[in-house]
DRENDO-1510 file (C-alpha; in Angstrom, 1 decimal, always signed):
<recs>
REC; n; res; u; v; w
REC; 1; MET; -20.3; -38.2; -16.2 .
REC; 2; ALA; -21.7; -35.5; -18.4 .
REC; 3; THR; -23.1; -35.8; -21.9 .
REC; 4; VAL; -22.4; -33.3; -24.6 .
REC; 5; LYS; -22.9; -33.6; -28.4 .
REC; 6; LEU; -20.4; -33.7; -31.2 .
REC; 7; ASP; -22.3; -32.2; -34.2 .
REC; 8; GLY; -25.6; -33.5; -32.7 .
REC; 9; THR; -24.3; -37.0; -31.7 .
REC; 10; PRO; -24.1; -37.6; -27.9 .
REC; 11; VAL; -20.7; -38.2; -26.4 .
REC; 12; ASN; -19.7; -38.6; -22.7 .
REC; 13; THR; -17.1; -37.0; -20.4 .
REC; 14; ILE; -15.3; -38.6; -17.5 .
REC; 15; GLY; -17.1; -36.5; -15.0 .
REC; 16; ASP; -18.5; -33.0; -14.4 .
REC; 17; LEU; -17.0; -29.6; -14.3 .
REC; 18; PRO; -16.2; -28.2; -10.9 .
REC; 19; ALA; -19.3; -26.7; -9.4 .
REC; 20; VAL; -19.7; -22.9; -8.9 .
REC; 21; GLY; -18.5; -22.2; -5.4 .
REC; 22; SER; -16.1; -25.1; -5.3 .
REC; 23; ILE; -12.3; -24.7; -5.5 .
REC; 24; GLY; -10.8; -25.3; -8.9 .
REC; 25; PRO; -8.5; -28.3; -8.9 .
REC; 26; ASP; -4.8; -27.6; -9.2 .
REC; 27; PHE; -3.2; -28.5; -12.5 .
REC; 28; ASP; +0.2; -29.2; -14.1 .
REC; 29; LEU; +0.2; -28.2; -17.8 .
REC; 30; VAL; +2.9; -27.4; -20.2 .
REC; 31; ASN; +3.6; -24.0; -22.0 .
REC; 32; SER; +5.3; -23.4; -25.3 .
REC; 33; ALA; +8.8; -23.5; -23.7 .
REC; 34; LEU; +7.9; -27.0; -22.4 .
REC; 35; GLU; +7.9; -25.6; -18.8 .
REC; 36; PRO; +5.4; -26.8; -16.3 .
REC; 37; VAL; +2.6; -24.4; -15.4 .
REC; 38; LYS; +0.6; -24.8; -12.3 .
REC; 39; LEU; -2.6; -23.1; -11.2 .
REC; 40; GLY; -0.9; -21.7; -8.1 .
REC; 41; GLN; +1.3; -19.5; -10.4 .
REC; 42; PHE; -1.7; -17.4; -11.0 .
REC; 43; ASP; -2.9; -17.0; -7.3 .
REC; 44; GLY; -4.4; -13.7; -6.5 .
REC; 45; LYS; -5.7; -13.1; -10.1 .
REC; 46; ARG; -8.9; -14.0; -11.7 .
REC; 47; LYS; -8.5; -16.6; -14.4 .
REC; 48; LEU; -10.5; -17.7; -17.4 .
REC; 49; LEU; -9.8; -21.2; -18.6 .
REC; 50; ASN; -10.9; -21.7; -22.3 .
REC; 51; ILE; -10.8; -25.5; -22.6 .
REC; 52; VAL; -10.8; -26.7; -26.2 .
REC; 53; PRO; -10.4; -30.0; -28.0 .
REC; 54; SER; -7.7; -28.6; -30.4 .
REC; 55; ILE; -6.7; -25.2; -31.7 .
REC; 56; ASP; -6.7; -26.8; -35.1 .
REC; 57; THR; -10.5; -26.5; -35.4 .
REC; 58; GLY; -12.5; -23.4; -36.5 .
REC; 59; VAL; -14.5; -23.0; -33.3 .
REC; 60; CYS; -11.4; -23.4; -31.1 .
REC; 61; ALA; -9.5; -20.9; -33.1 .
REC; 62; LEU; -12.4; -18.5; -33.0 .
REC; 63; SER; -12.9; -18.7; -29.3 .
REC; 64; SER; -9.1; -18.1; -28.8 .
REC; 65; ARG; -9.3; -15.0; -30.9 .
REC; 66; LYS; -12.4; -13.7; -29.1 .
REC; 67; PHE; -10.9; -14.3; -25.6 .
REC; 68; ASN; -7.6; -12.7; -26.8 .
REC; 69; ASP; -9.6; -9.6; -27.6 .
REC; 70; SER; -11.2; -9.7; -24.1 .
REC; 71; ALA; -7.7; -10.2; -22.5 .
REC; 72; LYS; -6.5; -7.1; -24.2 .
REC; 73; GLU; -9.3; -5.2; -22.6 .
REC; 74; ASN; -8.8; -6.9; -19.2 .
REC; 75; PRO; -5.0; -7.1; -18.5 .
REC; 76; GLN; -5.6; -7.5; -14.8 .
REC; 77; HIS; -6.9; -11.1; -15.4 .
REC; 78; GLU; -5.2; -14.2; -16.8 .
REC; 79; PHE; -6.6; -16.0; -19.8 .
REC; 80; MET; -5.6; -19.5; -20.7 .
REC; 81; VAL; -6.3; -21.8; -23.7 .
REC; 82; ILE; -6.0; -25.4; -22.6 .
REC; 83; ALA; -5.9; -28.2; -25.3 .
REC; 84; ALA; -4.4; -31.5; -26.1 .
REC; 85; ASP; -2.3; -30.0; -28.9 .
REC; 86; LEU; +1.5; -30.0; -28.8 .
REC; 87; PRO; +3.0; -26.8; -27.3 .
REC; 88; PHE; +4.9; -26.2; -30.6 .
REC; 89; ALA; +1.6; -26.2; -32.6 .
REC; 90; MET; -0.1; -24.0; -30.1 .
REC; 91; ASP; +2.9; -21.5; -30.2 .
REC; 92; ARG; +2.8; -21.5; -34.1 .
REC; 93; PHE; -0.9; -20.8; -34.0 .
REC; 94; ALA; -0.6; -18.0; -31.4 .
REC; 95; LYS; +2.2; -16.3; -33.4 .
REC; 96; ALA; +0.4; -16.7; -36.8 .
REC; 97; GLU; -2.8; -15.2; -35.3 .
REC; 98; SER; -0.9; -12.5; -33.2 .
REC; 99; LEU; -2.6; -13.8; -30.0 .
REC; 100; GLU; -0.3; -12.3; -27.4 .
REC; 101; ASN; -2.6; -12.0; -24.5 .
REC; 102; LEU; -3.3; -15.7; -23.8 .
REC; 103; HIS; -1.4; -18.5; -22.1 .
REC; 104; PHE; -1.5; -21.5; -24.4 .
REC; 105; LEU; -1.2; -24.7; -22.2 .
REC; 106; SER; -1.0; -28.3; -23.3 .
REC; 107; LEU; -2.1; -31.6; -21.8 .
REC; 108; ILE; +0.9; -33.5; -23.4 .
REC; 109; ARG; +2.3; -34.7; -20.1 .
REC; 110; GLY; -0.9; -36.3; -18.9 .
REC; 111; LYS; -4.6; -36.2; -18.7 .
REC; 112; MET; -4.8; -35.2; -15.0 .
REC; 113; PHE; -6.2; -31.8; -15.8 .
REC; 114; ALA; -8.9; -33.2; -18.1 .
REC; 115; LYS; -9.9; -35.8; -15.5 .
REC; 116; ALA; -9.9; -33.3; -12.5 .
REC; 117; TYR; -12.0; -30.8; -14.4 .
REC; 118; GLY; -14.3; -33.5; -15.8 .
REC; 119; VAL; -13.7; -32.6; -19.5 .
REC; 120; LEU; -12.0; -35.7; -20.8 .
REC; 121; LEU; -14.1; -37.3; -23.5 .
REC; 122; VAL; -14.4; -41.1; -22.9 .
REC; 123; ASP; -16.2; -42.1; -26.1 .
REC; 124; GLY; -16.9; -41.0; -29.6 .
REC; 125; PRO; -14.4; -40.0; -32.3 .
REC; 126; LEU; -12.7; -37.5; -30.1 .
REC; 127; ALA; -12.2; -39.8; -27.1 .
REC; 128; GLY; -9.0; -39.0; -25.2 .
REC; 129; ILE; -9.1; -35.2; -25.7 .
REC; 130; THR; -11.2; -32.6; -24.0 .
REC; 131; THR; -14.7; -31.3; -24.7 .
REC; 132; ARG; -15.3; -27.6; -25.0 .
REC; 133; ALA; -15.8; -25.7; -21.7 .
REC; 134; VAL; -15.1; -22.4; -20.0 .
REC; 135; VAL; -14.2; -22.1; -16.3 .
REC; 136; VAL; -13.7; -18.8; -14.5 .
REC; 137; LEU; -11.8; -18.8; -11.2 .
REC; 138; ASP; -11.3; -15.9; -8.7 .
REC; 139; GLY; -8.0; -15.0; -7.1 .
REC; 140; ASP; -8.4; -17.8; -4.5 .
REC; 141; ASN; -9.4; -20.4; -7.3 .
REC; 142; THR; -13.0; -20.5; -6.3 .
REC; 143; VAL; -15.2; -21.3; -9.3 .
REC; 144; LEU; -17.3; -18.3; -10.4 .
REC; 145; HIS; -18.5; -19.7; -13.7 .
REC; 146; ALA; -18.5; -23.2; -15.3 .
REC; 147; GLU; -19.9; -23.8; -18.8 .
REC; 148; LEU; -19.8; -27.1; -20.4 .
REC; 149; VAL; -20.7; -26.2; -24.0 .
REC; 150; ASP; -23.7; -28.4; -25.1 .
REC; 151; ASP; -22.3; -29.3; -28.5 .
REC; 152; ILE; -18.5; -29.3; -29.1 .
REC; 153; THR; -19.1; -27.6; -32.5 .
REC; 154; HIS; -20.7; -24.6; -30.7 .
REC; 155; GLU; -19.1; -21.5; -29.3 .
REC; 156; PRO; -19.1; -20.8; -25.5 .
REC; 157; ASP; -21.2; -18.1; -24.0 .
REC; 158; TYR; -18.6; -15.3; -24.1 .
REC; 159; ASP; -20.8; -12.7; -22.4 .
REC; 160; ALA; -21.6; -15.0; -19.4 .
REC; 161; ALA; -17.9; -15.9; -19.0 .
REC; 162; MET; -16.8; -12.2; -19.1 .
REC; 163; ALA; -19.5; -11.2; -16.7 .
REC; 164; ALA; -18.4; -13.7; -14.2 .
REC; 165; LEU; -14.7; -12.7; -14.6 .
REC; 166; ASN; -15.5; -9.1; -14.1 .
REC; 167; GLN; -18.1; -9.3; -11.3 .
</recs>
């Protein structure tokens, strides 16, 4: 279990992020067409997983915009935004913001991803959705970078994530 803060108040996750050097757990998420998306679909490519509570918050929207800009400059990599939002809401947000370089993936069919990656919040007002984190995986799904953001209201360390992705 890890402890992060929500606007300064401690809240707990179900576990810990995968450690650097470990293999990122497989996942089964849902895209905007309600199709299943698995980690294996991106084998051979480096991946950045921007894990957010909901795109319907300012910090989540901002991090999506910033990583979209990074994705434009790094088309050889895959960038994902993973949240508990409905795929339809994520798709509307992506279209409204012209975010064409990200895969928006939803947890609607289960919390397996959130449990496997240790990001499921187990208490506090946001219990049941994810905390904010960034995980970078290489082409073989080895974890190169894992950041559990200390306070859900804070942005991730974009520079560290991009440095790991491009190493």
